[in-house]
C-alpha positions as CSV (number, residue, x, y, z in Angstrom):
1,M,44.6,-46.1,14.6
2,N,43.9,-47.0,10.9
3,I,41.8,-50.2,10.8
4,A,40.8,-52.1,7.6
5,L,37.7,-54.2,8.0
6,L,37.4,-57.5,6.0
7,G,33.9,-58.7,6.3
8,G,32.3,-61.9,5.2
9,S,30.8,-65.2,6.1
10,F,34.2,-66.9,6.5
11,N,32.4,-70.1,5.6
12,P,35.1,-71.4,6.0
13,P,38.0,-69.0,6.4
14,H,40.9,-69.8,4.2
15,I,44.5,-68.7,3.3
16,G,43.2,-66.2,0.8
17,H,41.6,-64.2,3.7
18,G,44.9,-64.2,5.4
19,W,46.8,-63.1,2.3
20,I,44.4,-60.2,1.8
21,A,44.7,-59.1,5.4
22,R,48.5,-59.4,5.3
23,Q,48.8,-57.4,2.1
24,V,46.5,-54.7,3.2
25,L,48.8,-54.3,6.2
26,D,51.9,-54.3,3.9
27,F,50.6,-51.9,1.1
28,C,47.8,-49.8,2.4
29,G,49.0,-48.1,5.6
30,A,46.6,-50.0,7.9
31,D,47.7,-50.5,11.5
32,E,45.4,-53.5,11.9
33,V,43.0,-55.6,9.9
34,W,39.9,-56.8,11.6
35,L,38.2,-59.9,10.3
36,L,34.4,-59.3,10.6
37,P,32.4,-62.5,10.4
38,N,28.7,-61.8,9.9
39,Y,25.9,-63.0,12.0
40,N,23.3,-63.4,9.2
41,Q,24.2,-63.7,5.6
42,S,22.8,-61.3,3.1
43,P,21.6,-62.5,0.7
44,S,20.7,-65.6,2.6
45,K,22.7,-68.8,1.9
46,D,23.6,-71.9,3.8
47,V,26.4,-71.3,6.2
48,A,28.0,-73.1,9.1
49,S,26.8,-72.0,12.5
50,V,28.0,-68.7,13.9
51,P,30.0,-70.4,16.7
52,D,31.7,-72.6,14.1
53,R,32.6,-69.8,11.8
54,L,33.7,-67.5,14.6
55,T,36.0,-70.3,16.0
56,M,37.5,-71.0,12.6
57,T,38.0,-67.3,11.9
58,R,39.8,-66.8,15.2
59,L,42.4,-69.3,13.8
60,L,43.4,-66.7,11.3
61,E,44.4,-64.1,14.0
62,G,48.0,-63.1,14.1
63,D,50.3,-60.1,14.0
64,K,48.0,-57.1,13.6
65,I,45.1,-59.4,12.3
66,R,42.2,-59.5,14.7
67,V,38.7,-60.8,14.8
68,S,35.9,-58.3,15.6
69,T,32.6,-59.7,16.8
70,M,30.6,-56.5,16.3
71,E,28.2,-58.0,13.8
72,I,27.7,-61.2,15.9
73,D,27.4,-59.4,19.2
74,N,24.8,-57.0,17.8
75,K,23.0,-59.8,15.7
76,L,23.3,-57.7,12.6
77,D,21.6,-58.8,9.4
78,G,24.7,-59.0,7.2
79,E,24.2,-55.6,5.5
80,T,27.5,-53.8,5.8
81,V,25.9,-50.4,6.2
82,H,24.5,-51.5,9.6
83,I,28.0,-51.7,11.1
84,L,28.5,-48.0,10.9
85,P,27.0,-47.0,14.3
86,Y,29.2,-49.6,16.0
87,L,32.6,-48.3,14.6
88,A,34.6,-46.6,17.4
89,K,35.1,-42.9,16.8
90,E,38.7,-43.0,18.0
91,H,39.7,-45.1,14.9
92,K,39.8,-44.4,11.2
93,F,38.2,-47.3,9.3
94,S,38.3,-48.5,5.7
95,F,36.5,-51.5,4.2
96,I,38.1,-54.2,2.1
97,I,36.1,-55.5,-0.9
98,G,37.2,-58.0,-3.5
99,S,37.1,-56.9,-7.1
100,D,34.5,-59.8,-7.7
101,Q,32.1,-57.7,-5.6
102,L,32.3,-54.5,-7.7
103,A,29.8,-55.4,-10.3
104,G,27.0,-55.8,-7.7
105,F,28.2,-53.0,-5.3
106,R,25.4,-50.6,-6.2
107,K,22.9,-53.3,-5.1
108,W,24.3,-53.2,-1.5
109,Q,21.9,-51.7,0.9
110,G,23.0,-48.1,1.7
111,W,26.0,-48.2,-0.6
112,Q,26.0,-44.4,-1.0
113,K,26.1,-44.0,2.8
114,L,28.9,-46.5,3.0
115,L,31.0,-44.7,0.5
116,I,30.6,-41.4,2.4
117,A,31.5,-43.1,5.7
118,L,34.3,-45.4,4.7
119,P,37.0,-45.5,2.1
120,F,37.0,-48.8,0.2
121,L,40.1,-50.8,-0.6
122,V,39.5,-53.0,-3.7
123,F,41.5,-56.2,-3.6
124,P,42.0,-57.7,-7.1
125,R,40.7,-61.2,-7.8
126,P,41.8,-63.0,-10.9
127,G,39.1,-62.9,-13.6
128,Y,37.4,-59.8,-12.3
129,P,38.2,-56.2,-13.3
130,A,39.7,-54.2,-10.5
131,E,38.5,-50.8,-11.6
132,P,36.7,-48.8,-8.9
133,V,33.1,-48.2,-9.7
134,E,32.8,-45.2,-7.4
135,E,34.9,-42.5,-5.8
136,N,36.3,-43.3,-2.4
137,M,37.5,-46.7,-3.8
138,T,41.2,-47.5,-4.2
139,V,42.7,-50.6,-5.7
140,V,45.3,-52.4,-3.6
141,E,48.4,-52.3,-5.8
142,S,52.0,-53.4,-5.6
143,D,54.5,-55.2,-7.8
144,H,54.7,-57.7,-4.9
145,L,50.9,-58.3,-4.6
146,V,49.8,-62.0,-4.5
147,T,46.3,-62.8,-5.7
148,A,44.4,-66.1,-6.1
149,N,41.0,-67.4,-6.9
150,I,40.7,-69.3,-3.6
151,S,37.2,-69.0,-2.2
152,S,35.1,-70.5,0.5
153,T,32.7,-71.8,-2.2
154,I,35.5,-73.7,-3.9
155,I,36.7,-75.1,-0.6
156,R,33.2,-76.3,0.4
157,T,32.8,-77.9,-3.0
158,R,36.1,-79.7,-2.6
159,I,35.1,-81.0,0.8
160,A,31.7,-82.3,-0.5
161,A,33.6,-84.0,-3.3
162,G,36.0,-85.7,-0.9
163,L,39.0,-83.7,-2.2
164,P,41.8,-82.4,0.1
165,I,41.7,-78.8,1.3
166,G,45.0,-78.7,3.3
167,S,46.7,-76.4,0.8
168,F,43.9,-73.9,0.9
169,V,43.1,-73.5,4.6
170,P,45.3,-73.2,7.7
171,E,46.0,-76.6,9.3
172,A,43.9,-75.7,12.4
173,V,40.9,-74.8,10.2
174,E,41.2,-78.1,8.3
175,A,41.3,-80.0,11.6
176,Y,38.3,-78.1,12.9
177,I,36.3,-78.8,9.8
178,S,37.2,-82.5,9.9
179,K,36.5,-82.9,13.7
180,H,33.1,-81.2,13.4
181,G,32.1,-82.8,10.1
182,L,31.4,-79.5,8.4
183,Y,30.4,-79.1,4.8
184,R,29.8,-82.8,4.0
């Protein structure tokens, strides 16, 4: 089975994560996309608790979109290279990266090892060049591709400012954030 991994803090998860996952399924030959919330953030930043982020990320699950807890279960440090020993040998994996991450990719711990082990799918983000910086990176392309500048950072900023977020996160995620008083 071909599985594309979409890692991140999911702090909070939003419709952009769902759009990326759906379109990787549509245009890249993936059989499933696994959302991979991290246990620790690298570099370190303020994030909601692991249980909160995991619960919210599970609200994005759907047809061929699953949540993998391999980073959480193994208490990994957020460095993508450390997931490699936990990837099941019976599957073929790729890793999804936003084009906003390309400029700093060579600063990732073990980036050379990652490129040997996993093909990277580069998802375009408005305002960032989507030119692969290394071999084994492929840009997700289609005349039907939908991109947006939605980010968890923008959503947290909107929450702190008392602005609505209902158009940017699934309804269940919005309800969870409200019920638990997150990001205020």
